[in-house]
N, C-alpha and C positions, 0 to 999 in steps of 0.2 A: 509252668515251673520257672521259666526264665523271668516272667513278670513278678512272681513271688520273690525270687532272689533279689531283684532290683528293689522291691519294696523293703525287704529286710535290710539291704545295704543302706538305703536311705535312713531307716530307723536307727541303725547302728551309728552312722555318721552324725545324725542329729543328737543322739545321746552323748557322743564324744564332744560335740560342740557345747552342749549344756554343762557337762561336767567340767570342761576346761575353763569356761568363763562365765557361765550363767547367762542371764538375759538382762538387757538394759531396761530402763523404765518404759521406753517406748515399745519394747518387745514383750513386756510382761502380759500376763493374762488380761484380757479385756476388762477394764474396771467397770463397776456398776455405774449407771448413768447418774444416779443420785449421789452427789459428792457430800451431802449433808452440809453444804455451804450455801449461804445466801449471797447472791451477787448484789453488791451495794452500788458500784459504779465501774465504768471502764473508760480508758483513754488510750488511744493510739496503740492498741495491742496489749496494754496492761489492764489488769483487773483487780478490784478490791472486793474481797468476800468477808463475810462474817461466819464464824463457827461458834454460835452462841455469842459470847462477848469477846472472843478471841479474834483479832484481825488476821486475815490471810491475804498477802499481797503477791500477786503473780506478775512478773515482769519479763518482757521479751525484747530482743533486738540488740543493738550495740550497747556498750556500757553507758554512753551518754543518753541514749534513748531510754534505757531502763531507769536511769536517774530522773529523767523528765517525767516518766510515768509515775515513779515513786512520789515526786514532788507534787504533781497535779492531783493524784488520787488521795494523797495523805498529807498535803501541806498544812492544813489547819491543825491536825493532830501533832505534826512535827513541831510547830510553833508552841503548842500547848505543852508538849513534853519538855521543850527547852526551858520554858518559864517555870514549870514545876520542878525540874531538876535543879535549877539555880536555887530555888527556895528550899528544896529538901536537903541538898548537900550542905547548905549553910546552917541547917537546924541542929539542935542538940540531939535529936533522935538518930542522926546519922553517926555511925560508930567511927568514922574517920572524918569528922567535921571539917569542911573546907572554910578556912578563915577568910580567904581572899579569892572570891569567884573569878575576878578579872585575871588574876595571875594564873589561876587554875585553867582558865580557858586558853590563855597564852601557851601553857604547857601542852594542852591537847592539840593546839594548832601546830606546835613544833613536831608532834608525833605525826600529824597529818602530812607534813612535808616529806615523811619517809614512805608514804603509801606508794605502791606501784601505780604506774600511769593509768591502767585500766580501772583501778579502784577509785582513783581521783576523778575519773570521768563520771562515775556514778554520783559522787558528791557534787560535781560541777553541774550535772543534769538537774539535781534537786534544786540547786541554787538558781539555775536558769529560770525555772518556772515559778519559784516562790519568792525570789528576791532576797532570800535568807543569806546572811553572810556565811562563808565557808567555816568560819570559826565556830558558829553555832552548831553546824553539822558535826564538825570535829569534836566539839564538846560532848554531844550526845553519844557519838560513837566511842569515844575514849573514856567515858566516865568510869567504867569498870577497871580498865587498865590503869588509868592515872590515879584512881583512889587506892588501888593495890600498891602502886609505887609510893604514894604518900604514906600509906599505912606502914609499909616496911621501913621507910626512911625514919619515921617517928619512933617506931618501937623495936626495929631490928638492931642488930649489932652482933657481935660474936656471941654465939649461944652460951658459951661458958661465962660470959660477963653478966648474964641475967637481964638482958634487955629485950628479949624476944617476947612478944605478946601473941597470944593465940589469934590466928587470923583465918587460915583456910578451913573450910568446913564442908566442901562438896564431896559427893560419893557417887560411884558408878559400878554397875555390874553387867556382865555379859554371860549368857548361857547358851550352849549348843550341844549337839551330839547326844550322849547318854543322858545329859541333864534335861533335855527337852523331849526325850522319848522319840517319838516319830515326828515331832513338830519342828518348825524352823528356828533359827537363831533369834534370840531376843536380847535387846540391850535396854538398860534403864539408867536413869541419872537423876540426882537431886542437885539443884543449884542452891547453895546456902550462902547467905550474905546478910548484910545489915537489914533488919526488919523494915527499915525505912523504904527499902526497894518495893515494898508492897503498895506504896503510894502510886507506883507507876503501872499497876495492874491493867488499867483500862487501855493502856498503850502497848500491851504485849502483842507481838505480831510474829507470825510465821512468814518470812520473806523468801520468795522463790525467784532466783535469778535464772533466766534461760537465755544465755548469750548466743548471738548469731555468728560468732567467730569459730564455732566448732568445739568450744570448750564444753565440759560437762555442765548440765544444769545443777544448781546447788541451792538447797534450802537451809535456812538458819532460823533461830529463835532470837528475837531481840525486841527492842522498844522503838517506837516511832522515831525515825531519823537515823537509827543505827544502820551501819553497812556491814560490818563484821559481826561476830557472835561468839558464844561460848560452846556451841555445838553445831555440827554441819552434817548434812545428808545429801549425797549426790545421785545423779541419774545412772551412775555405774554400779550402784548398790553399796557404796562405802558409807560408813558413819564414823564420826569422831567427836568426842567430847573432851573438855579440858578442865583440870582442877588446879588450884593454887599449889605450887610445888616449892614454896619458899623454905621448907624445912630440909631441902636437899643441902648436903654439906658444902662448906666453902672449899674452893672458890666458885663452885657452880651455882651458888645462890646470889651472885652479884647481879645487879640490874644495870641495863644499858639503854639510855634514852636516845642513842644514835642508831638504833636498829628498827626494822619494821615491827610494829606492834604485833603481839602473838595472835590477836583476834583477826588480824588481816592476813598474817602469814598462813594461817590454817585455811582461810577462805580461798586464797590463791592455790594452795595445794589441792583443794578439792575441785576447783575448776580444772586442774591439770592432771589429776590422778584417776586412772580408770581401773586399777586393781591394787591389791595390797603390796605388791612388789614395787610399783611406782610410788605409792604413798610412803613406803618404808624408805626408799631412796631420798625422797623429799624431806622426811623427818630427820634423817641422818645428815643431810646436807645443810639444812637451814640452822643458823645460829639464832636462837630466840633472844628476845630482849629481857625476858623474865623467866624464872624456872617454873615449869608446869609438868603435870602428870596427865597423860591422855589414855583413855580407853579407845581402841580402834577396832572396827569390825567390818567384814563383808558379809555375804550370805552364809558362809561356811564356818568361820572361826573368828576369834578375837585375840588381841594382844594388848599389853600395857606398855606405853612408852614413858620412861622416866627421863625427863629432858631438863638438864641443867643448861646454863648459859655458855658452857664450854663443851660438855660431853652429853651423849645420848645413849641410853640403854633400852633395848627392847627385851621384854621378858614374857614368858608364859607364867601360869600360876601353879599352885601346888598340885592341881589335878587338871588333866586335859578335859576341856569342856566348860570351864568357867574362868572368868577374870573378875577380880574385884580390886578397886582402887579407892583410896581416900586422899590423904595429903602427904603421907610419909613414904618415901621410896623404900623398897625392901631389898633391892639387889645389893649383894655384898660390896659391889664396886664403890659405893658411896662412902663406906666407912663412917656410918652415922655416929656422932658422939654419944658415949655412954656415961661419962663422968664429967663432973664440973659443969653441969648445965643448970640453967635457972629453973625455978619452980614452974614458971609460966611455960617455958619451952617443953619441959617434961609433960606438963598437962596437955599441951598441944599434941605431942607425940603419942601419949597414951590415948587421947580422945580419937585421933586418927586411926591408930592401930585397933582400937576398940570397935569403931564403925566398920572397918574392913573385916575384922574377925566376925562381927555380927552378920555381915552380908554373906560371908563364906558359910557360916553355920546355917543360915536360912536357905542358901542354895543347896547345901547338902541335904537338909531336911526335906526339900521339895524335889530332890533328884528324880528324874524320869517323868516329871509332870509340869515342868516350868513352861508356861505360856505367857501371853501378854498380861492376863489378869493376875496370874501368880506373881509376875515381876512387879506389877503395880502394888500388890500387897506387900511384897518384900521391901520395896523402896519407901513405902508409907508406914512401915513399922517404926515407932518411935525408938530413940536410943535407949530410953528407960525400959522398953519392953524387948530389948535385944535386936534392934534394927539400926538403920542409918539416919532416920528422919529426925531433923532438928525441930523440936518444938521451941518456941521462943525462949531464949536464955541469954542474958547479958547483951541484949540488943541484936542477937543473931538468930536467924530462923531459916527453914527451907522456904525459898521464895516461889520456885516453880519446879516441876518435875516433867520428865518425858520418859516414855517407853517407845521403842522403835523396833519394827520387824522389817529388816532389809529385803527379805524375800518377796514381800508384797508391797514394799515402799509405803508402809502404813505407820503413821506417827500418832501417838497419843500424848496429849499435853494436859497438865493440870497446874494452873496458877492457884497456889494454896490459899483457900479462904475466899477465892473470887469465883472459881468455876470448877466443877468436878471434871474428871478425866474426859477428854474430848477427842474423838477420832478425826484425823485429817489424812485423806488419801493423797499422797504426793504424786503417784504415777501419772494421773491425768494432768497434773499441773506441770510436770516435768516435760511433757511432750511439746516439742517446739512447733510454733505455728508456721 
């Protein structure tokens, strides 16, 4: 009887531990030995895999060591990506054409100067083994951020003066609880931008950082040479994605080039945050350089953060169990303009609201049965058919998509028109050597 009581007590305590914080990647259920990855090469603890045509880069050690592994395993591709990016950004197909690539690279290098030291160490490591100038690495990493800045400088102005051009087009959804039935939380996202970004498909890479300093392991999706990203997944079970939030009302839509770029701020938050409470504090403490909207989740639930460059609001959605976000903030705090706005700005707001409403309608329609496959279908439903997916229009399109299940650390990626949905199991890649 006493032995049985001890066993029951152990089971109860184990249950309390799981409910309190879940399990980390290294404590998750033993992954299958077949990662569906092909090992291409390895160097000093780092590994380069292929998942079909998608690159998967696993890095270990100090930040400088991870940078050296990155450069040694992927130096050729980083050089090619730089050359192609210079060519593409100066072409007419890019919807925010860069007239002066040299000046643009100088702007990216100024942003690099604001990187935290540990992130600079990654760039320095890449440069160590490739001989590539830091300005080239900064150029690749800051393409997305700097082109957004340029885009808004060119077309933005006060919304009421008719100078706003439609820009943000990304969408995201999270489902859990009653919406997934007995299944785990699922998160989906479409990254929408200039269709010229499809030129970079062969360099699309899932990059996994496994620092030796005790920080969380973090994965992101980017292109060869990128350090930060537009979405992040860590070994503590957190996931975050970001969308353009430039439709946030003034003065929170102001841009600041003397702050850490948002793609780097979120990377460092994920190195340091091991639960939603810690991430919430980081979100509310950090002043972003550019307004963004973020969907954030752990294994149990999700939130949306509407982040201006002065204020931050965390909100739930209309129903417990779902979160949907496009590009327009919906919290009353922002006092979005309703009158005297330009036709272009109204179209942007209507398009953003329409995509978000489409997602909510599809989530409701599938309530009780949403799983990875269902989320893939929701995020791939075209706008014209009642979904969020951008088919090419006016030079903009959905470039790539992801669906993520934090409970199993399983990522599904689809570079549109390049490769179908591809499963990548992050848990074995997060385990530190």
